[in-house]
The first five atom37 places (N, CA, C, CB, O) and aatype in JSON, in Angstrom:
{
  "aatype": [12, 15, 15, 15, 5, 19, 2, 9, 3, 14, 11, 0, 19, 0, 0, 8, 19, 10, 1, 8, 10, 0, 5, 6, 5, 11, 1, 7, 1, 10, 19, 1, 10, 3, 6, 10, 0, 4, 0, 9, 7, 19, 1, 1, 7, 3, 19, 1, 1, 19, 19, 16, 15, 10, 8, 0, 6, 7, 8, 19, 3, 0, 0, 1, 12, 16, 10],
  "atom_mask": [
    [1, 1, 1, 1, 1],
    [1, 1, 1, 1, 1],
    [1, 1, 1, 1, 1],
    [1, 1, 1, 1, 1],
    [1, 1, 1, 1, 1],
    [1, 1, 1, 1, 1],
    [1, 1, 1, 1, 1],
    [1, 1, 1, 1, 1],
    [1, 1, 1, 1, 1],
    [1, 1, 1, 1, 1],
    [1, 1, 1, 1, 1],
    [1, 1, 1, 1, 1],
    [1, 1, 1, 1, 1],
    [1, 1, 1, 1, 1],
    [1, 1, 1, 1, 1],
    [1, 1, 1, 1, 1],
    [1, 1, 1, 1, 1],
    [1, 1, 1, 1, 1],
    [1, 1, 1, 1, 1],
    [1, 1, 1, 1, 1],
    [1, 1, 1, 1, 1],
    [1, 1, 1, 1, 1],
    [1, 1, 1, 1, 1],
    [1, 1, 1, 1, 1],
    [1, 1, 1, 1, 1],
    [1, 1, 1, 1, 1],
    [1, 1, 1, 1, 1],
    [1, 1, 1, 0, 1],
    [1, 1, 1, 1, 1],
    [1, 1, 1, 1, 1],
    [1, 1, 1, 1, 1],
    [1, 1, 1, 1, 1],
    [1, 1, 1, 1, 1],
    [1, 1, 1, 1, 1],
    [1, 1, 1, 1, 1],
    [1, 1, 1, 1, 1],
    [1, 1, 1, 1, 1],
    [1, 1, 1, 1, 1],
    [1, 1, 1, 1, 1],
    [1, 1, 1, 1, 1],
    [1, 1, 1, 0, 1],
    [1, 1, 1, 1, 1],
    [1, 1, 1, 1, 1],
    [1, 1, 1, 1, 1],
    [1, 1, 1, 0, 1],
    [1, 1, 1, 1, 1],
    [1, 1, 1, 1, 1],
    [1, 1, 1, 1, 1],
    [1, 1, 1, 1, 1],
    [1, 1, 1, 1, 1],
    [1, 1, 1, 1, 1],
    [1, 1, 1, 1, 1],
    [1, 1, 1, 1, 1],
    [1, 1, 1, 1, 1],
    [1, 1, 1, 1, 1],
    [1, 1, 1, 1, 1],
    [1, 1, 1, 1, 1],
    [1, 1, 1, 0, 1],
    [1, 1, 1, 1, 1],
    [1, 1, 1, 1, 1],
    [1, 1, 1, 1, 1],
    [1, 1, 1, 1, 1],
    [1, 1, 1, 1, 1],
    [1, 1, 1, 1, 1],
    [1, 1, 1, 1, 1],
    [1, 1, 1, 1, 1],
    [1, 1, 1, 1, 1]
  ],
  "atom_positions": [
    [[35.83, 81.88, -14.88], [36.98, 81.38, -14.14], [36.65, 81.43, -12.6], [38.28, 82.22, -14.5], [36.24, 82.46, -12.08]],
    [[36.85, 80.37, -11.97], [36.53, 80.36, -10.53], [37.72, 81.02, -9.78], [36.27, 78.88, -10.01], [38.81, 81.19, -10.32]],
    [[37.46, 81.37, -8.53], [38.5, 82.03, -7.77], [39.64, 81.13, -7.38], [37.94, 82.62, -6.56], [40.69, 81.6, -6.96]],
    [[39.44, 79.78, -7.52], [40.57, 78.87, -7.22], [41.52, 78.7, -8.37], [40.06, 77.52, -6.82], [42.62, 78.17, -8.19]],
    [[41.11, 79.15, -9.57], [42.02, 79.02, -10.73], [42.98, 80.24, -10.82], [41.19, 78.89, -12.06], [42.6, 81.37, -10.52]],
    [[44.21, 79.96, -11.23], [45.13, 81.01, -11.28], [45.69, 81.04, -12.66], [46.21, 80.87, -10.25], [45.98, 79.99, -13.23]],
    [[45.85, 82.23, -13.23], [46.46, 82.34, -14.6], [47.86, 82.1, -14.54], [46.23, 83.68, -15.23], [48.55, 82.65, -13.68]],
    [[48.35, 81.29, -15.44], [49.82, 81.0, -15.5], [50.36, 81.57, -16.74], [50.14, 79.49, -15.45], [49.64, 81.75, -17.72]],
    [[51.67, 81.86, -16.71], [52.34, 82.36, -17.88], [52.96, 81.13, -18.62], [53.44, 83.43, -17.48], [53.93, 80.55, -18.14]],
    [[52.41, 80.76, -19.74], [52.91, 79.56, -20.42], [54.44, 79.64, -20.79], [52.08, 79.33, -21.7], [55.13, 78.62, -20.86]],
    [[54.93, 80.86, -21.02], [56.36, 80.97, -21.32], [57.2, 80.69, -20.11], [56.69, 82.34, -21.87], [58.27, 80.08, -20.21]],
    [[56.75, 81.13, -18.96], [57.48, 80.86, -17.69], [57.4, 79.38, -17.32], [56.92, 81.72, -16.52], [58.37, 78.84, -16.79]],
    [[56.31, 78.74, -17.58], [56.18, 77.27, -17.32], [57.12, 76.55, -18.31], [54.63, 76.75, -17.49], [57.83, 75.62, -17.93]],
    [[57.12, 76.99, -19.58], [57.97, 76.35, -20.57], [59.44, 76.43, -20.17], [57.77, 76.97, -21.94], [60.16, 75.45, -20.32]],
    [[59.91, 77.61, -19.66], [61.24, 77.75, -19.19], [61.58, 76.75, -18.08], [61.45, 79.13, -18.71], [62.64, 76.13, -18.08]],
    [[60.65, 76.63, -17.14], [60.82, 75.73, -16.03], [60.89, 74.24, -16.52], [59.66, 75.92, -15.03], [61.74, 73.46, -16.08]],
    [[59.95, 73.89, -17.47], [59.92, 72.59, -18.01], [61.23, 72.27, -18.7], [58.78, 72.45, -18.94], [61.82, 71.22, -18.46]],
    [[61.68, 73.13, -19.51], [62.95, 72.89, -20.3], [64.16, 72.78, -19.34], [63.19, 74.1, -21.36], [65.05, 71.96, -19.56]],
    [[64.19, 73.55, -18.34], [65.29, 73.52, -17.37], [65.26, 72.25, -16.58], [65.23, 74.7, -16.44], [66.29, 71.61, -16.38]],
    [[64.05, 71.86, -16.11], [63.9, 70.63, -15.3], [64.23, 69.4, -16.16], [62.44, 70.5, -14.72], [64.96, 68.51, -15.72]],
    [[63.72, 69.35, -17.38], [64.0, 68.2, -18.24], [65.51, 68.08, -18.53], [63.22, 68.33, -19.57], [66.06, 66.98, -18.55]],
    [[66.17, 69.22, -18.74], [67.6, 69.22, -19.02], [68.38, 68.68, -17.84], [68.08, 70.61, -19.37], [69.28, 67.85, -17.99]],
    [[68.02, 69.17, -16.64], [68.72, 68.69, -15.41], [68.55, 67.2, -15.21], [68.21, 69.43, -14.16], [69.51, 66.49, -14.91]],
    [[67.31, 66.72, -15.37], [67.09, 65.31, -15.09], [67.68, 64.44, -16.22], [65.58, 65.04, -14.92], [68.19, 63.35, -15.95]],
    [[67.61, 64.89, -17.41], [68.26, 64.17, -18.56], [69.73, 64.08, -18.36], [67.97, 64.87, -19.92], [70.35, 63.05, -18.64]],
    [[70.29, 65.12, -17.89], [71.77, 65.1, -17.57], [72.15, 64.05, -16.51], [72.23, 66.5, -17.05], [73.23, 63.46, -16.56]],
    [[71.23, 63.84, -15.56], [71.36, 62.85, -14.5], [71.04, 61.48, -14.97], [70.49, 63.2, -13.35], [71.29, 60.51, -14.26]],
    [[70.46, 61.36, -16.21], [70.07, 60.0, -16.7], [68.74, 59.6, -16.24], [0.0, 0.0, 0.0], [68.41, 58.42, -16.35]],
    [[67.91, 60.53, -15.72], [66.6, 60.15, -15.23], [65.5, 60.51, -16.24], [66.34, 60.81, -13.88], [65.61, 61.52, -16.95]],
    [[64.49, 59.73, -16.29], [63.25, 60.06, -17.07], [62.3, 60.78, -16.09], [62.53, 58.72, -17.71], [62.25, 60.48, -14.9]],
    [[61.58, 61.73, -16.63], [60.59, 62.48, -15.82], [59.23, 62.18, -16.27], [60.83, 63.97, -15.89], [58.92, 62.2, -17.46]],
    [[58.35, 61.89, -15.26], [56.88, 61.76, -15.62], [56.23, 63.09, -15.56], [56.11, 60.78, -14.67], [56.69, 63.98, -14.84]],
    [[55.15, 63.25, -16.31], [54.38, 64.51, -16.34], [53.91, 64.99, -14.9], [53.12, 64.31, -17.27], [54.03, 66.17, -14.55]],
    [[53.41, 64.06, -14.12], [52.97, 64.5, -12.79], [54.15, 64.86, -11.93], [52.14, 63.42, -12.12], [54.02, 65.77, -11.1]],
    [[55.27, 64.23, -12.05], [56.41, 64.53, -11.28], [56.94, 66.01, -11.66], [57.51, 63.41, -11.53], [57.33, 66.83, -10.82]],
    [[56.9, 66.22, -12.96], [57.32, 67.54, -13.49], [56.34, 68.65, -12.94], [57.32, 67.53, -15.11], [56.8, 69.68, -12.45]],
    [[55.06, 68.44, -13.02], [54.1, 69.35, -12.53], [54.29, 69.7, -11.07], [52.78, 68.81, -12.73], [54.22, 70.86, -10.68]],
    [[54.54, 68.63, -10.25], [54.8, 68.82, -8.81], [56.09, 69.66, -8.61], [54.93, 67.43, -8.07], [56.11, 70.58, -7.8]],
    [[57.12, 69.34, -9.33], [58.43, 69.99, -9.16], [58.31, 71.45, -9.47], [59.51, 69.34, -10.04], [58.93, 72.28, -8.8]],
    [[57.51, 71.81, -10.51], [57.33, 73.17, -10.98], [56.27, 73.88, -10.11], [56.92, 73.19, -12.49], [56.35, 75.09, -9.9]],
    [[55.33, 73.15, -9.63], [54.35, 73.75, -8.76], [53.11, 74.27, -9.51], [0.0, 0.0, 0.0], [52.46, 75.23, -9.09]],
    [[52.8, 73.6, -10.63], [51.6, 73.99, -11.42], [50.81, 72.71, -11.68], [51.98, 74.72, -12.81], [51.26, 71.61, -11.38]],
    [[49.63, 72.91, -12.23], [48.74, 71.76, -12.48], [49.27, 70.91, -13.62], [47.31, 72.22, -12.79], [49.94, 71.41, -14.52]],
    [[48.96, 69.63, -13.57], [49.4, 68.71, -14.58], [48.89, 69.11, -15.95], [48.94, 67.31, -14.23], [49.65, 69.02, -16.91]],
    [[47.68, 69.53, -16.08], [47.09, 69.97, -17.35], [47.89, 71.14, -17.94], [0.0, 0.0, 0.0], [48.08, 71.21, -19.16]],
    [[48.35, 72.04, -17.11], [49.16, 73.2, -17.62], [50.45, 72.73, -18.19], [49.44, 74.22, -16.5], [50.89, 73.19, -19.25]],
    [[51.07, 71.79, -17.48], [52.37, 71.21, -17.89], [52.14, 70.46, -19.22], [52.94, 70.22, -16.76], [52.97, 70.56, -20.13]],
    [[51.05, 69.71, -19.35], [50.76, 68.97, -20.51], [50.62, 69.85, -21.71], [49.56, 68.2, -20.3], [51.18, 69.56, -22.77]],
    [[49.84, 70.97, -21.55], [49.7, 71.88, -22.69], [51.02, 72.52, -23.1], [48.69, 72.97, -22.36], [51.25, 72.76, -24.28]],
    [[51.91, 72.8, -22.12], [53.17, 73.42, -22.43], [54.09, 72.4, -23.2], [53.84, 73.94, -21.1], [54.74, 72.74, -24.18]],
    [[54.1, 71.14, -22.69], [54.87, 70.05, -23.24], [54.42, 69.83, -24.67], [54.71, 68.77, -22.4], [55.23, 69.67, -25.58]],
    [[53.08, 69.82, -24.85], [52.54, 69.6, -26.25], [53.02, 70.73, -27.15], [50.93, 69.55, -26.27], [53.43, 70.48, -28.28]],
    [[53.0, 71.94, -26.67], [53.42, 73.09, -27.47], [54.94, 72.99, -27.79], [53.11, 74.43, -26.7], [55.36, 73.21, -28.93]],
    [[55.72, 72.67, -26.77], [57.17, 72.51, -26.98], [57.41, 71.34, -27.96], [57.9, 72.25, -25.61], [58.34, 71.44, -28.77]],
    [[56.66, 70.29, -27.93], [56.8, 69.18, -28.84], [56.52, 69.62, -30.25], [55.88, 68.05, -28.46], [57.26, 69.29, -31.18]],
    [[55.42, 70.41, -30.4], [55.07, 70.89, -31.78], [56.13, 71.8, -32.35], [53.71, 71.65, -31.77], [56.29, 71.86, -33.57]],
    [[56.9, 72.55, -31.5], [57.97, 73.39, -31.89], [59.29, 72.66, -32.15], [58.16, 74.4, -30.88], [60.25, 73.21, -32.69]],
    [[59.28, 71.34, -31.74], [60.51, 70.58, -31.92], [61.51, 70.62, -30.79], [0.0, 0.0, 0.0], [62.65, 70.17, -30.95]],
    [[61.1, 71.16, -29.6], [62.01, 71.29, -28.5], [62.07, 70.1, -27.56], [61.65, 72.47, -27.75], [63.09, 69.82, -26.94]],
    [[60.92, 69.39, -27.49], [60.73, 68.28, -26.54], [60.08, 67.11, -27.3], [59.83, 68.74, -25.3], [59.21, 67.29, -28.15]],
    [[60.55, 65.9, -26.94], [59.9, 64.69, -27.39], [58.83, 64.33, -26.26], [61.0, 63.5, -27.64], [59.17, 63.81, -25.2]],
    [[57.64, 64.62, -26.54], [56.59, 64.47, -25.57], [56.38, 63.02, -25.14], [55.34, 65.03, -26.12], [56.03, 62.76, -23.99]],
    [[56.6, 62.07, -26.08], [56.37, 60.7, -25.77], [57.47, 60.19, -24.79], [56.32, 59.87, -27.06], [57.18, 59.41, -23.89]],
    [[58.66, 60.62, -24.98], [59.79, 60.19, -24.05], [60.03, 61.2, -22.96], [61.12, 59.99, -24.85], [60.77, 60.87, -22.03]],
    [[59.51, 62.32, -22.99], [59.71, 63.38, -22.03], [61.21, 63.75, -21.94], [59.16, 62.96, -20.65], [61.81, 63.82, -20.86]],
    [[61.79, 63.98, -23.13], [63.18, 64.32, -23.24], [63.28, 65.54, -24.13], [64.01, 63.14, -23.79], [62.33, 65.91, -24.82]],
    [[64.49, 66.17, -24.11], [64.77, 67.26, -24.92], [65.14, 66.71, -26.31], [65.87, 68.13, -24.31], [65.43, 67.49, -27.22]]
  ]
}
């Protein structure tokens, strides 16, 4: 691991992802993966892994980026 990489807590990212998706869905907005990563402040790849995991658990529709 290089010094520029930071360990993230996937559970913390998942909580932020779910909260952000819920807020934006309530407003009637669709969220893109890169927009979500920027809003949360983590790398796009980290958000992609978390969304994939949440999708597998049935919490998120990864194709539509909705709950």
